[in-house]
C-alpha positions as CSV (number, residue, x, y, z in Angstrom):
1,M,-5.1,16.1,138.6
2,R,-5.9,14.4,135.3
3,K,-4.7,11.1,136.8
4,I,-7.1,11.4,139.7
5,A,-10.0,12.3,137.3
6,A,-9.1,9.3,135.1
7,V,-9.0,6.9,138.1
8,A,-12.3,8.3,139.4
9,A,-13.9,7.9,136.0
10,V,-12.6,4.3,135.7
11,F,-13.9,3.6,139.2
12,A,-17.3,5.1,138.4
13,V,-17.6,3.0,135.2
14,L,-16.6,-0.2,137.1
15,A,-19.0,0.5,140.0
16,G,-21.8,1.2,137.5
17,A,-21.1,-2.0,135.6
18,W,-21.0,-4.0,138.8
19,F,-24.4,-2.6,140.0
20,G,-25.9,-2.9,136.5
21,W,-24.8,-6.6,136.3
22,K,-26.3,-7.3,139.8
23,T,-29.6,-5.8,138.8
24,W,-29.7,-7.5,135.4
25,N,-28.7,-10.9,137.0
26,S,-31.4,-10.7,139.7
27,R,-34.0,-9.9,137.0
28,R,-32.8,-12.7,134.8
29,Q,-33.1,-15.2,137.7
30,S,-36.6,-14.1,138.6
31,L,-37.7,-14.4,135.0
32,S,-36.3,-17.9,134.7
33,R,-38.2,-18.9,137.8
34,V,-41.5,-17.5,136.5
35,A,-41.1,-18.9,133.0
36,G,-40.0,-22.4,134.0
37,P,-42.0,-25.5,133.1
38,A,-45.2,-25.9,135.0
39,V,-45.3,-28.7,137.5
40,V,-48.4,-30.7,137.2
41,E,-49.4,-32.9,140.2
42,S,-50.5,-36.4,139.2
43,V,-52.6,-38.9,140.9
44,P,-52.8,-42.7,140.6
45,C,-55.2,-43.9,137.9
46,P,-56.2,-47.6,138.0
47,V,-56.6,-48.9,134.4
48,W,-57.5,-52.3,133.0
49,F,-56.1,-54.1,130.0
50,P,-56.9,-57.4,128.4
51,S,-54.5,-60.1,129.7
52,R,-52.0,-61.6,127.3
53,D,-53.9,-65.0,127.4
54,G,-57.1,-63.2,126.4
55,M,-59.1,-64.7,129.2
56,D,-59.5,-61.8,131.7
57,L,-58.4,-58.3,132.6
58,C,-55.2,-57.1,134.3
59,E,-55.3,-54.1,136.5
60,E,-52.4,-51.6,136.4
61,T,-51.8,-48.3,138.1
62,A,-51.1,-45.5,135.7
63,S,-51.1,-41.7,136.5
64,R,-53.2,-38.8,135.3
65,P,-53.0,-35.1,136.0
66,K,-54.8,-34.1,139.2
67,T,-58.0,-32.1,138.5
68,D,-61.4,-31.6,139.8
69,D,-62.9,-30.9,136.4
70,P,-64.8,-34.1,135.2
71,A,-64.1,-33.5,131.5
72,Q,-60.3,-33.0,132.2
73,K,-60.4,-36.1,134.4
74,L,-62.0,-38.1,131.6
75,A,-59.4,-36.9,129.1
76,G,-56.6,-37.8,131.6
77,V,-58.0,-41.3,132.1
78,M,-58.3,-41.9,128.4
79,E,-54.8,-40.7,127.9
80,A,-53.6,-43.2,130.5
81,L,-55.4,-46.0,128.6
82,H,-53.8,-45.0,125.4
83,R,-50.3,-45.1,126.9
84,G,-50.9,-48.8,127.2
85,P,-49.8,-51.3,129.7
86,A,-46.5,-51.1,131.6
87,T,-46.3,-54.8,132.3
88,P,-45.8,-57.6,129.8
89,C,-48.9,-59.5,131.2
90,S,-51.3,-57.1,129.4
91,L,-52.1,-56.2,125.9
92,H,-52.9,-52.7,124.5
93,L,-56.5,-51.9,124.6
94,F,-56.2,-49.6,121.5
95,P,-53.7,-49.8,118.6
96,E,-50.4,-48.4,119.8
97,D,-50.4,-45.5,117.3
98,S,-54.0,-44.5,117.8
99,S,-55.5,-41.6,119.7
100,P,-59.1,-40.4,120.1
101,R,-60.4,-37.7,117.7
102,A,-62.4,-36.3,120.7
103,V,-63.4,-37.1,124.2
104,F,-66.1,-35.2,125.9
105,L,-68.6,-35.5,128.7
106,S,-72.2,-34.4,128.4
107,A,-74.3,-32.9,131.3
108,D,-76.2,-36.2,131.8
109,G,-72.9,-38.0,132.5
110,T,-72.4,-39.7,129.1
111,A,-68.8,-39.9,127.9
112,Y,-68.6,-39.7,124.1
113,L,-65.4,-41.3,122.8
114,D,-64.8,-40.5,119.2
115,Y,-62.2,-42.6,117.3
116,P,-60.9,-42.8,113.7
117,K,-62.2,-45.7,111.7
118,S,-58.8,-47.4,111.8
119,V,-59.1,-48.2,115.6
120,F,-62.0,-50.6,114.9
121,E,-60.7,-52.1,111.6
122,R,-58.4,-54.5,113.3
123,P,-59.7,-58.1,113.5
124,M,-61.2,-58.9,116.9
125,G,-63.1,-61.9,118.1
126,L,-66.1,-61.9,120.4
127,R,-64.0,-62.4,123.5
128,E,-61.6,-59.5,122.5
129,E,-64.6,-57.2,121.9
130,F,-66.1,-58.2,125.2
131,L,-62.8,-57.5,127.1
132,F,-62.4,-54.2,125.2
133,I,-65.8,-53.0,126.5
134,R,-65.2,-54.4,129.9
135,A,-61.8,-52.8,130.3
136,L,-63.0,-49.5,129.1
137,G,-66.1,-49.6,131.3
138,K,-64.2,-50.7,134.4
139,T,-61.5,-48.0,134.0
140,L,-64.1,-45.3,133.5
141,L,-66.2,-46.6,136.4
142,R,-63.3,-46.6,138.8
143,N,-61.8,-43.2,137.8
144,C,-64.7,-41.0,136.8
145,P,-67.7,-41.3,139.1
146,E,-69.3,-38.5,137.0
147,V,-69.5,-40.8,134.0
148,K,-72.7,-42.8,134.0
149,S,-72.5,-44.3,130.5
150,F,-70.3,-44.1,127.4
151,V,-70.9,-44.0,123.7
152,L,-68.3,-45.1,121.1
153,L,-68.3,-43.0,117.9
154,V,-66.3,-43.5,114.7
155,D,-65.5,-40.4,112.8
156,G,-68.2,-38.6,114.7
157,A,-71.0,-41.1,114.0
158,P,-72.3,-44.2,115.9
159,R,-71.0,-47.5,114.7
160,D,-73.1,-50.7,114.4
161,F,-70.5,-53.1,115.8
162,I,-67.2,-52.8,117.5
163,S,-65.4,-55.0,115.1
164,S,-68.0,-57.5,113.9
165,H,-69.6,-59.1,117.0
166,M,-70.7,-56.8,119.8
167,P,-73.1,-53.9,119.1
168,A,-71.6,-50.5,119.4
169,H,-74.6,-48.3,118.8
170,G,-76.3,-46.8,121.8
171,K,-75.0,-46.2,125.3
172,Y,-73.0,-48.6,127.5
173,L,-74.3,-48.0,131.0
174,L,-72.0,-48.1,134.0
175,P,-73.7,-49.6,137.1
176,A,-73.0,-47.4,140.1
177,S,-73.3,-50.5,142.4
178,M,-69.9,-51.7,140.9
179,Q,-68.0,-48.6,141.9
180,K,-65.4,-49.1,144.6
181,K,-65.7,-46.7,147.4
């Protein structure tokens, strides 16, 4: 009789352990599915960079997170520009180790791009400054229809010149007639 009771007890313990493991395993799997990395859908983002010969702009296709929020779209476009060109025919628009201090969009459609002083301390000629503004404007124009103009700020304040030639105070207007439909 004791033998039967012992076998029954062992059987009960094994059955309980098996059902407990099945329940625990299914809960673990459901938790790992919920807590997994978020998948962010991306969309193509045409960006322009100065050509290596310094004479014109080169268009490349980067990607940015898909969003309908204009401010997040602007941030994604600026992030794509800061990643730099993927092809050897283009030059970086910004220094490779730089990033904006802040990027925000006002209600009137003005994008404020705030950078540390070091971004504009590199030597740039008139053509480089012109291509910088043109690449930035063309990229914003093509990707952010909500942006009507942009302002460059340095450490939160307007700057007189980009490097030493082109004025940087005030707004750069983006003509709606240039937007590709």
